[in-house]
N, C-alpha and C positions, 0 to 999 in steps of 0.2 A: 795320460799328456792330456792336460786340457785344452778345450774346443773355443776356438779363436769367436774372435762376437762376428763373425760377417760365416761362418758354420750354424754359431745358435741363431740367426737370423733368419738362416735360409730352412726353415724349419714352415711351414703355410702358418702353422695352428698359431706359432709367435709373430708371425710377421700379419697375420690377421687381430690380435689384442696389442702389438705395435701400435697397425697404425687405427684400430677404434681408441686407441689413449690418445693417441697424437691428436684425431680430431675432436674431442673432448677437454685437454688438457689434462684433467685432472679426472681420476672414478675411484673406484673401489671394485673389488676382487668381485662381488654380488652384483655390478651394475656392469661389468665387464660381461658374467654371465648374465645377466640377460640380453643382451645388441651379441650374442651369439651364439643365440641358443639351438646353435646342430651338435654342440661336442659338450659333452661330460662333463659339469663340475667340475670333478675328482680332476680333468684332465686338464681346467684350463685351469686349477690352483698350480698343477706342478709344473706349467710351462709361465705361468707369470713367477713363482716360484725362482726357477732356474734364469727367468731375464729382470728381474731382481739379485741373481746370483752374479751374473754377467757385468754388469751393471747398469744394464739396458735400462732399467727402469730405475725408480726411487721412491721410495717411500717420502711422501711429502708431509702426512701429518696423520695424526689416530683418533678413532675416536672411539668411545667405552660407551660396549652398547650390550647389557642386561649382560655384565659378568668375562664379557670377552673386548675382543681390539677389534676395530674394522681400521683398515692399512687405507690410506690415499691415497692414488701411486700418481706418477707423472714420467714423462720423460727424460732420463738422464741424458739430454743434449752435451753437458760438460763431458762427457765420458762418452758417447759418439761420437764425439768430434775428434780427439784423441787420436781416432783410430780412419779418419778419412784424412788421409796424408795422400800426396803423390807419391809418395813410396812405394802402399799397398795397392794403386787402385790394378796395376795387370794383375795382383791374387784379388782381390773383390772379383775384377770380371772375370777372370776366369772358373770363380768360384761360383759364378751367378748363372754360369754357362751350363757349368755341369750341375748342377743342380737341375735344369735346365732338360737337360738331356737327359739324366737317371728319369723323372718323373716319365718321360719320352721314353725310354726303354723300359720300363717296368709296364707303363699301360701297354705299349705294343707286343709283347710279350703275352701277355694275359689273350688267349684264343679268346674269350666271352668280349672283348671285347671290339663294337665297331664305331672306328673312328667317325661315318658317318651317321648314325644315331646320336653319336655326343656332341659333333657338329667341332670335330678334330680338325684345326688347319693350319697350314705353314703358309706366310706369306714372307717375301721382300720385298719392297718397293723402294727405289730411287724418283726423291724426289727433289726434282728443281727450284729452288728457293732462296733468296738472300737472307741476309740474317735477321731481317725487319720482319719476312715474312714467316721464319722461322718459327720466331721469338711469339705470331700470331697464332701461327698451330699451335705449339705446344701448348697455350696460353689455353686455347679452344681443347684442346686434348686435356688437359686437365679439371677443367671445366665439361666434358662431357665426362669423364670418369668421376666427379664426384656427383652429376646427374644422376648415375646409374649406380653406387652406392648404396644398394639397400640394407637391409639387417636384416639379421635372421628369420624366416617365416616359414610355416609351411608348404611346401612346392618348390622352396628357394631351391637350389644348392650352389655351393660354390663353386665359381670359373674362374680360373688359371689362366692370366691372362701377360703374358711379357712382352714390353714392348725394349728394344733398344734400339739406337739411337747415332753412328755411327759416320767419319767422314767414309766416301767411299774408298777402293783402291788405288785410281786416282788421283785423288785428291791428295793421298797420302804420300804418294812418289812426286808431286810437286812440291810439299814442304819440306 
Protein backbone atom coordinates (compact mmCIF):
# COMPACT_ATOMS: atom_id res chain seq x y z
CA UNK A 1 0.00 0.00 0.00
CA UNK A 2 1.44 3.36 -0.96
CA UNK A 3 1.48 6.06 1.68
CA UNK A 4 -0.62 9.17 1.20
CA UNK A 5 1.01 12.56 0.94
CA UNK A 6 -0.22 13.31 4.48
CA UNK A 7 1.32 10.18 5.98
CA UNK A 8 4.60 11.10 4.31
CA UNK A 9 4.45 14.68 5.57
CA UNK A 10 3.73 13.70 9.19
CA UNK A 11 7.31 12.52 9.70
CA UNK A 12 9.11 15.16 11.82
CA UNK A 13 12.35 15.03 9.82
CA UNK A 14 10.49 15.39 6.51
CA UNK A 15 8.50 18.28 8.01
CA UNK A 16 11.78 20.02 8.91
CA UNK A 17 13.14 19.45 5.39
CA UNK A 18 9.98 20.87 3.81
CA UNK A 19 9.96 23.84 6.18
CA UNK A 20 13.62 24.55 5.41
CA UNK A 21 13.09 24.44 1.65
CA UNK A 22 9.88 26.47 1.87
CA UNK A 23 11.76 29.20 3.76
CA UNK A 24 14.54 29.32 1.19
CA UNK A 25 12.58 28.55 -2.02
CA UNK A 26 15.31 26.38 -3.61
CA UNK A 27 18.10 24.40 -1.97
CA UNK A 28 20.52 21.58 -2.63
CA UNK A 29 20.67 18.49 -0.44
CA UNK A 30 24.02 19.71 0.86
CA UNK A 31 22.50 23.05 1.90
CA UNK A 32 19.70 21.20 3.70
CA UNK A 33 22.30 19.12 5.58
CA UNK A 34 24.07 22.30 6.67
CA UNK A 35 20.80 23.71 8.04
CA UNK A 36 19.66 20.50 9.74
CA UNK A 37 22.91 19.49 11.43
CA UNK A 38 21.44 17.28 14.14
CA UNK A 39 20.22 14.63 11.64
CA UNK A 40 22.75 12.34 9.92
CA UNK A 41 23.29 13.08 6.21
CA UNK A 42 22.28 9.60 5.12
CA UNK A 43 18.99 9.94 6.99
CA UNK A 44 18.34 13.35 5.41
CA UNK A 45 19.13 12.02 1.93
CA UNK A 46 16.72 9.11 2.46
CA UNK A 47 13.93 11.49 3.56
CA UNK A 48 14.65 13.88 0.67
CA UNK A 49 14.30 10.95 -1.75
CA UNK A 50 10.98 10.00 -0.14
CA UNK A 51 9.73 13.58 -0.58
CA UNK A 52 10.82 13.64 -4.22
CA UNK A 53 9.23 10.24 -4.91
CA UNK A 54 5.96 11.46 -3.35
CA UNK A 55 5.99 14.58 -5.51
CA UNK A 56 6.25 16.94 -2.53
CA UNK A 57 9.67 18.17 -3.68
CA UNK A 58 10.81 18.56 -7.25
CA UNK A 59 14.18 18.94 -8.91
CA UNK A 60 14.25 22.39 -10.53
CA UNK A 61 17.85 22.38 -11.74
CA UNK A 62 21.07 20.39 -11.63
CA UNK A 63 24.70 21.48 -11.23
CA UNK A 64 27.59 19.31 -12.34
CA UNK A 65 30.27 19.30 -9.66
CA UNK A 66 33.46 17.23 -10.03
CA UNK A 67 31.79 14.45 -11.98
CA UNK A 68 28.61 14.26 -9.91
CA UNK A 69 25.28 16.00 -10.22
CA UNK A 70 23.92 18.21 -7.46
CA UNK A 71 20.13 18.63 -7.59
CA UNK A 72 18.47 21.91 -6.72
CA UNK A 73 15.17 21.21 -4.97
CA UNK A 74 11.99 23.23 -4.50
CA UNK A 75 8.49 22.64 -3.19
CA UNK A 76 6.14 21.07 -5.74
CA UNK A 77 3.27 23.41 -4.92
CA UNK A 78 1.07 22.16 -7.78
CA UNK A 79 1.22 18.55 -6.53
CA UNK A 80 0.59 19.56 -2.93
CA UNK A 81 -2.37 21.74 -3.96
CA UNK A 82 -4.02 18.75 -5.68
CA UNK A 83 -4.31 17.03 -2.30
CA UNK A 84 -5.50 20.09 -0.39
CA UNK A 85 -9.24 19.73 -0.96
CA UNK A 86 -12.33 20.11 1.22
CA UNK A 87 -13.02 16.38 0.78
CA UNK A 88 -9.62 15.53 2.28
CA UNK A 89 -9.83 17.88 5.27
CA UNK A 90 -11.43 15.47 7.78
CA UNK A 91 -8.87 12.79 6.90
CA UNK A 92 -6.01 15.32 7.17
CA UNK A 93 -7.22 16.52 10.58
CA UNK A 94 -7.60 12.94 11.84
CA UNK A 95 -4.09 11.99 10.72
CA UNK A 96 -2.67 15.16 12.26
CA UNK A 97 -4.36 14.50 15.60
CA UNK A 98 -3.44 10.79 15.61
CA UNK A 99 0.17 11.70 14.88
CA UNK A 100 0.22 13.99 17.92
CA UNK A 101 -1.51 11.32 20.01
CA UNK A 102 1.06 8.73 18.89
CA UNK A 103 3.93 10.96 19.96
CA UNK A 104 2.41 11.52 23.40
CA UNK A 105 1.56 7.82 23.80
CA UNK A 106 5.14 6.84 22.98
CA UNK A 107 6.58 9.54 25.24
CA UNK A 108 4.42 8.72 28.27
CA UNK A 109 5.05 4.97 27.95
CA UNK A 110 8.78 5.49 28.49
CA UNK A 111 9.40 5.32 32.24
CA UNK A 112 12.59 7.40 31.99
CA UNK A 113 10.72 10.43 30.61
CA UNK A 114 9.81 13.15 33.10
CA UNK A 115 7.35 15.63 31.56
CA UNK A 116 8.40 18.51 33.84
CA UNK A 117 12.06 18.07 32.87
CA UNK A 118 11.19 18.12 29.17
CA UNK A 119 8.67 20.97 29.44
CA UNK A 120 5.88 18.76 28.10
CA UNK A 121 2.49 20.32 28.51
CA UNK A 122 -0.98 20.44 27.01
CA UNK A 123 -3.05 23.59 26.92
CA UNK A 124 -6.45 24.54 25.60
CA UNK A 125 -7.60 28.13 25.66
CA UNK A 126 -10.79 29.66 24.31
CA UNK A 127 -10.17 33.23 23.20
CA UNK A 128 -12.90 35.78 22.50
CA UNK A 129 -12.04 37.63 19.26
CA UNK A 130 -13.76 39.06 16.24
CA UNK A 131 -12.42 38.11 12.80
CA UNK A 132 -10.12 41.12 12.56
CA UNK A 133 -8.64 40.48 16.01
CA UNK A 134 -8.16 36.80 15.15
CA UNK A 135 -6.38 37.71 11.90
CA UNK A 136 -4.10 40.02 13.91
CA UNK A 137 -3.43 37.24 16.44
CA UNK A 138 -2.53 34.79 13.65
CA UNK A 139 -0.22 37.34 12.05
CA UNK A 140 1.57 37.95 15.36
CA UNK A 141 1.75 34.21 16.06
CA UNK A 142 3.34 33.64 12.66
CA UNK A 143 5.91 36.36 13.37
CA UNK A 144 6.65 34.82 16.77
CA UNK A 145 7.15 31.36 15.24
CA UNK A 146 9.49 32.83 12.61
CA UNK A 147 11.41 34.76 15.27
CA UNK A 148 12.22 31.57 17.17
CA UNK A 149 12.80 29.34 14.14
CA UNK A 150 16.51 28.82 14.81
CA UNK A 151 18.77 26.55 12.79
CA UNK A 152 20.21 23.51 14.53
CA UNK A 153 23.32 24.16 16.62
CA UNK A 154 25.08 22.74 19.65
CA UNK A 155 22.82 22.94 22.69
CA UNK A 156 19.64 23.27 20.64
CA UNK A 157 17.18 20.44 20.33
CA UNK A 158 14.02 20.16 18.26
CA UNK A 159 10.83 21.14 20.06
CA UNK A 160 7.57 19.83 18.62
CA UNK A 161 4.86 22.46 18.93
CA UNK A 162 1.41 21.84 17.46
CA UNK A 163 -1.23 24.52 17.17
CA UNK A 164 -4.87 23.80 16.38
CA UNK A 165 -7.56 26.38 15.85
CA UNK A 166 -11.20 25.38 15.70
CA UNK A 167 -14.61 26.75 16.53
CA UNK A 168 -15.98 25.87 19.96
CA UNK A 169 -18.79 23.34 20.32
CA UNK A 170 -21.34 26.10 20.89
CA UNK A 171 -20.29 27.83 17.65
CA UNK A 172 -20.56 24.59 15.68
CA UNK A 173 -24.13 24.06 16.96
CA UNK A 174 -25.12 27.58 15.83
CA UNK A 175 -24.12 26.90 12.22
